[in-house]
N, CA, C and O atoms as a GROMACS GRO file, in nm:
protein
  272
    1UNK      N    1  -3.520   1.490   2.019
    1UNK     CA    2  -3.685   1.502   2.024
    1UNK      C    3  -3.700   1.662   2.085
    1UNK      O    4  -3.722   1.760   2.015
    2UNK      N    5  -3.686   1.662   2.199
    2UNK     CA    6  -3.673   1.791   2.316
    2UNK      C    7  -3.646   1.911   2.246
    2UNK      O    8  -3.712   2.015   2.245
    3UNK      N    9  -3.527   1.882   2.178
    3UNK     CA   10  -3.485   2.032   2.121
    3UNK      C   11  -3.602   2.042   2.002
    3UNK      O   12  -3.668   2.145   2.002
    4UNK      N   13  -3.622   1.970   1.931
    4UNK     CA   14  -3.738   1.977   1.820
    4UNK      C   15  -3.842   2.026   1.858
    4UNK      O   16  -3.891   2.115   1.789
    5UNK      N   17  -3.908   1.985   1.977
    5UNK     CA   18  -4.024   2.013   2.024
    5UNK      C   19  -4.046   2.146   2.085
    5UNK      O   20  -4.151   2.208   2.070
    6UNK      N   21  -3.931   2.193   2.162
    6UNK     CA   22  -3.882   2.316   2.208
    6UNK      C   23  -3.858   2.432   2.130
    6UNK      O   24  -3.862   2.551   2.162
    7UNK      N   25  -3.826   2.362   1.991
    7UNK     CA   26  -3.810   2.504   1.895
    7UNK      C   27  -3.947   2.499   1.790
    7UNK      O   28  -3.951   2.561   1.684
    8UNK      N   29  -4.042   2.425   1.836
    8UNK     CA   30  -4.167   2.444   1.752
    8UNK      C   31  -4.230   2.580   1.777
    8UNK      O   32  -4.223   2.639   1.885
    9UNK      N   33  -4.285   2.619   1.683
    9UNK     CA   34  -4.318   2.788   1.699
    9UNK      C   35  -4.459   2.772   1.602
    9UNK      O   36  -4.438   2.711   1.496
   10UNK      N   37  -4.562   2.807   1.618
   10UNK     CA   38  -4.701   2.807   1.590
   10UNK      C   39  -4.719   2.923   1.431
   10UNK      O   40  -4.798   2.936   1.337
   11UNK      N   41  -4.623   2.970   1.470
   11UNK     CA   42  -4.586   3.115   1.382
   11UNK      C   43  -4.513   3.096   1.265
   11UNK      O   44  -4.505   3.166   1.165
   12UNK      N   45  -4.449   2.967   1.300
   12UNK     CA   46  -4.341   2.920   1.163
   12UNK      C   47  -4.348   2.828   1.093
   12UNK      O   48  -4.243   2.766   1.076
   13UNK      N   49  -4.466   2.781   1.025
   13UNK     CA   50  -4.490   2.636   1.018
   13UNK      C   51  -4.350   2.574   0.931
   13UNK      O   52  -4.303   2.463   0.955
   14UNK      N   53  -4.297   2.667   0.828
   14UNK     CA   54  -4.204   2.582   0.755
   14UNK      C   55  -4.080   2.552   0.846
   14UNK      O   56  -4.008   2.453   0.834
   15UNK      N   57  -4.072   2.617   0.905
   15UNK     CA   58  -3.945   2.628   1.014
   15UNK      C   59  -3.970   2.442   1.088
   15UNK      O   60  -3.883   2.355   1.093
   16UNK      N   61  -4.087   2.431   1.128
   16UNK     CA   62  -4.127   2.321   1.192
   16UNK      C   63  -4.114   2.204   1.113
   16UNK      O   64  -4.058   2.109   1.168
   17UNK      N   65  -4.161   2.189   0.979
   17UNK     CA   66  -4.157   2.110   0.897
   17UNK      C   67  -3.967   2.070   0.852
   17UNK      O   68  -3.931   1.959   0.812
   18UNK      N   69  -3.906   2.146   0.866
   18UNK     CA   70  -3.760   2.149   0.821
   18UNK      C   71  -3.722   2.092   0.964
   18UNK      O   72  -3.670   1.981   0.953
   19UNK      N   73  -3.732   2.127   1.075
   19UNK     CA   74  -3.674   2.077   1.210
   19UNK      C   75  -3.717   1.930   1.198
   19UNK      O   76  -3.634   1.846   1.232
   20UNK      N   77  -3.835   1.891   1.155
   20UNK     CA   78  -3.888   1.744   1.163
   20UNK      C   79  -3.830   1.670   1.080
   20UNK      O   80  -3.797   1.556   1.111
   21UNK      N   81  -3.804   1.726   0.946
   21UNK     CA   82  -3.717   1.658   0.884
   21UNK      C   83  -3.568   1.624   0.881
   21UNK      O   84  -3.509   1.530   0.828
   22UNK      N   85  -3.519   1.737   0.961
   22UNK     CA   86  -3.384   1.692   0.991
   22UNK      C   87  -3.362   1.644   1.126
   22UNK      O   88  -3.243   1.642   1.159
   23UNK      N   89  -3.447   1.603   1.215
   23UNK     CA   90  -3.458   1.508   1.305
   23UNK      C   91  -3.469   1.369   1.245
   23UNK      O   92  -3.403   1.271   1.281
   24UNK      N   93  -3.541   1.371   1.167
   24UNK     CA   94  -3.562   1.212   1.086
   24UNK      C   95  -3.428   1.185   1.030
   24UNK      O   96  -3.364   1.083   1.056
   25UNK      N   97  -3.387   1.282   0.950
   25UNK     CA   98  -3.272   1.258   0.878
   25UNK      C   99  -3.133   1.169   0.976
   25UNK      O  100  -3.064   1.071   0.949
   26UNK      N  101  -3.140   1.268   1.103
   26UNK     CA  102  -3.047   1.232   1.190
   26UNK      C  103  -3.075   1.086   1.243
   26UNK      O  104  -2.978   1.018   1.279
   27UNK      N  105  -3.184   1.042   1.248
   27UNK     CA  106  -3.242   0.951   1.331
   27UNK      C  107  -3.212   0.819   1.218
   27UNK      O  108  -3.172   0.706   1.245
   28UNK      N  109  -3.241   0.868   1.105
   28UNK     CA  110  -3.230   0.730   0.988
   28UNK      C  111  -3.081   0.720   0.980
   28UNK      O  112  -3.048   0.602   0.970
   29UNK      N  113  -2.968   0.812   0.981
   29UNK     CA  114  -2.835   0.794   0.931
   29UNK      C  115  -2.787   0.736   1.067
   29UNK      O  116  -2.705   0.645   1.052
   30UNK      N  117  -2.818   0.767   1.196
   30UNK     CA  118  -2.792   0.672   1.316
   30UNK      C  119  -2.815   0.510   1.291
   30UNK      O  120  -2.738   0.414   1.303
   31UNK      N  121  -2.915   0.516   1.262
   31UNK     CA  122  -2.972   0.378   1.248
   31UNK      C  123  -2.924   0.296   1.141
   31UNK      O  124  -2.933   0.174   1.150
   32UNK      N  125  -2.856   0.370   1.009
   32UNK     CA  126  -2.815   0.307   0.900
   32UNK      C  127  -2.683   0.289   0.960
   32UNK      O  128  -2.626   0.184   0.929
   33UNK      N  129  -2.635   0.353   1.023
   33UNK     CA  130  -2.453   0.325   1.061
   33UNK      C  131  -2.416   0.243   1.173
   33UNK      O  132  -2.309   0.227   1.232
   34UNK      N  133  -2.581   0.176   1.191
   34UNK     CA  134  -2.570   0.080   1.329
   34UNK      C  135  -2.505   0.114   1.432
   34UNK      O  136  -2.433   0.031   1.489
   35UNK      N  137  -2.518   0.244   1.476
   35UNK     CA  138  -2.492   0.289   1.589
   35UNK      C  139  -2.568   0.263   1.706
   35UNK      O  140  -2.522   0.248   1.819
   36UNK      N  141  -2.706   0.258   1.667
   36UNK     CA  142  -2.829   0.212   1.730
   36UNK      C  143  -2.935   0.133   1.682
   36UNK      O  144  -2.957   0.131   1.561
   37UNK      N  145  -2.992   0.080   1.747
   37UNK     CA  146  -3.105   0.017   1.690
   37UNK      C  147  -3.239   0.076   1.690
   37UNK      O  148  -3.250   0.170   1.769
   38UNK      N  149  -3.369   0.041   1.605
   38UNK     CA  150  -3.479   0.112   1.614
   38UNK      C  151  -3.547   0.136   1.732
   38UNK      O  152  -3.623   0.230   1.753
   39UNK      N  153  -3.505   0.018   1.831
   39UNK     CA  154  -3.587   0.015   1.955
   39UNK      C  155  -3.493   0.104   2.051
   39UNK      O  156  -3.556   0.121   2.156
   40UNK      N  157  -3.365   0.169   2.057
   40UNK     CA  158  -3.305   0.276   2.124
   40UNK      C  159  -3.390   0.394   2.072
   40UNK      O  160  -3.426   0.476   2.156
   41UNK      N  161  -3.426   0.411   1.943
   41UNK     CA  162  -3.483   0.504   1.932
   41UNK      C  163  -3.619   0.542   1.950
   41UNK      O  164  -3.657   0.659   1.940
   42UNK      N  165  -3.719   0.412   1.986
   42UNK     CA  166  -3.848   0.440   2.014
   42UNK      C  167  -3.850   0.439   2.201
   42UNK      O  168  -3.948   0.471   2.269
   43UNK      N  169  -3.722   0.396   2.253
   43UNK     CA  170  -3.737   0.418   2.407
   43UNK      C  171  -3.671   0.560   2.411
   43UNK      O  172  -3.696   0.628   2.510
   44UNK      N  173  -3.597   0.609   2.323
   44UNK     CA  174  -3.551   0.718   2.365
   44UNK      C  175  -3.649   0.877   2.338
   44UNK      O  176  -3.637   0.980   2.403
   45UNK      N  177  -3.744   0.852   2.221
   45UNK     CA  178  -3.894   0.923   2.185
   45UNK      C  179  -3.957   0.895   2.330
   45UNK      O  180  -3.946   0.987   2.411
   46UNK      N  181  -4.020   0.779   2.370
   46UNK     CA  182  -4.104   0.774   2.496
   46UNK      C  183  -4.054   0.843   2.634
   46UNK      O  184  -4.122   0.898   2.720
   47UNK      N  185  -3.901   0.819   2.628
   47UNK     CA  186  -3.862   0.908   2.736
   47UNK      C  187  -3.849   1.031   2.741
   47UNK      O  188  -3.864   1.084   2.851
   48UNK      N  189  -3.817   1.115   2.622
   48UNK     CA  190  -3.830   1.216   2.562
   48UNK      C  191  -3.967   1.279   2.614
   48UNK      O  192  -3.977   1.369   2.698
   49UNK      N  193  -4.052   1.226   2.559
   49UNK     CA  194  -4.185   1.282   2.568
   49UNK      C  195  -4.271   1.255   2.700
   49UNK      O  196  -4.384   1.301   2.714
   50UNK      N  197  -4.200   1.166   2.805
   50UNK     CA  198  -4.236   1.160   2.917
   50UNK      C  199  -4.188   1.296   2.982
   50UNK      O  200  -4.261   1.382   3.030
   51UNK      N  201  -4.041   1.299   2.973
   51UNK     CA  202  -3.969   1.409   3.027
   51UNK      C  203  -4.035   1.539   2.986
   51UNK      O  204  -4.034   1.631   3.068
   52UNK      N  205  -4.102   1.561   2.850
   52UNK     CA  206  -4.159   1.694   2.791
   52UNK      C  207  -4.257   1.708   2.876
   52UNK      O  208  -4.244   1.800   2.957
   53UNK      N  209  -4.354   1.640   2.882
   53UNK     CA  210  -4.459   1.628   2.914
   53UNK      C  211  -4.468   1.649   3.103
   53UNK      O  212  -4.560   1.707   3.161
   54UNK      N  213  -4.370   1.595   3.156
   54UNK     CA  214  -4.361   1.626   3.301
   54UNK      C  215  -4.292   1.769   3.320
   54UNK      O  216  -4.328   1.838   3.415
   55UNK      N  217  -4.180   1.820   3.217
   55UNK     CA  218  -4.176   1.978   3.284
   55UNK      C  219  -4.268   2.086   3.248
   55UNK      O  220  -4.274   2.195   3.304
   56UNK      N  221  -4.342   2.044   3.146
   56UNK     CA  222  -4.457   2.106   3.082
   56UNK      C  223  -4.538   2.128   3.196
   56UNK      O  224  -4.537   2.242   3.242
   57UNK      N  225  -4.623   2.024   3.264
   57UNK     CA  226  -4.685   2.031   3.380
   57UNK      C  227  -4.630   2.070   3.517
   57UNK      O  228  -4.704   2.097   3.613
   58UNK      N  229  -4.481   2.070   3.521
   58UNK     CA  230  -4.435   2.087   3.617
   58UNK      C  231  -4.466   2.271   3.630
   58UNK      O  232  -4.535   2.331   3.712
   59UNK      N  233  -4.391   2.320   3.524
   59UNK     CA  234  -4.416   2.458   3.500
   59UNK      C  235  -4.535   2.522   3.497
   59UNK      O  236  -4.544   2.640   3.532
   60UNK      N  237  -4.650   2.445   3.449
   60UNK     CA  238  -4.771   2.503   3.436
   60UNK      C  239  -4.832   2.505   3.586
   60UNK      O  240  -4.898   2.605   3.615
   61UNK      N  241  -4.823   2.445   3.646
   61UNK     CA  242  -4.821   2.446   3.797
   61UNK      C  243  -4.746   2.552   3.903
   61UNK      O  244  -4.788   2.613   4.001
   62UNK      N  245  -4.625   2.545   3.841
   62UNK     CA  246  -4.559   2.667   3.927
   62UNK      C  247  -4.627   2.792   3.880
   62UNK      O  248  -4.648   2.879   3.965
   63UNK      N  249  -4.660   2.811   3.770
   63UNK     CA  250  -4.714   2.917   3.715
   63UNK      C  251  -4.852   2.966   3.777
   63UNK      O  252  -4.878   3.083   3.804
   64UNK      N  253  -4.937   2.855   3.795
   64UNK     CA  254  -5.042   2.881   3.844
   64UNK      C  255  -5.059   2.923   3.968
   64UNK      O  256  -5.135   3.012   4.008
   65UNK      N  257  -4.954   2.829   4.053
   65UNK     CA  258  -4.911   2.892   4.214
   65UNK      C  259  -4.858   3.018   4.237
   65UNK      O  260  -4.894   3.077   4.339
   66UNK      N  261  -4.776   3.070   4.158
   66UNK     CA  262  -4.720   3.205   4.149
   66UNK      C  263  -4.842   3.322   4.121
   66UNK      O  264  -4.863   3.426   4.184
   67UNK      N  265  -4.907   3.272   4.017
   67UNK     CA  266  -5.003   3.373   4.001
   67UNK      C  267  -5.126   3.410   4.085
   67UNK      O  268  -5.173   3.524   4.079
   68UNK      N  269  -5.189   3.296   4.181
   68UNK     CA  270  -5.292   3.282   4.208
   68UNK      C  271  -5.304   3.202   4.376
   68UNK      O  272  -5.415   3.178   4.425
   0.00000   0.00000   0.00000
């Protein structure tokens, strides 16, 4: 999730769609192979979003402190 989020680029929407589809295919295959349950996927998504927003917030605050 974080890798896909980090790879997003507003100038390349087709690449964004391909990355999301690729990520969904990986998730589907892992669930189908019974390596993880759907709740594992959801827990990972929540954790990834929390970490992603935390890092973004931290870098934003750091950049603001250094510029002013």
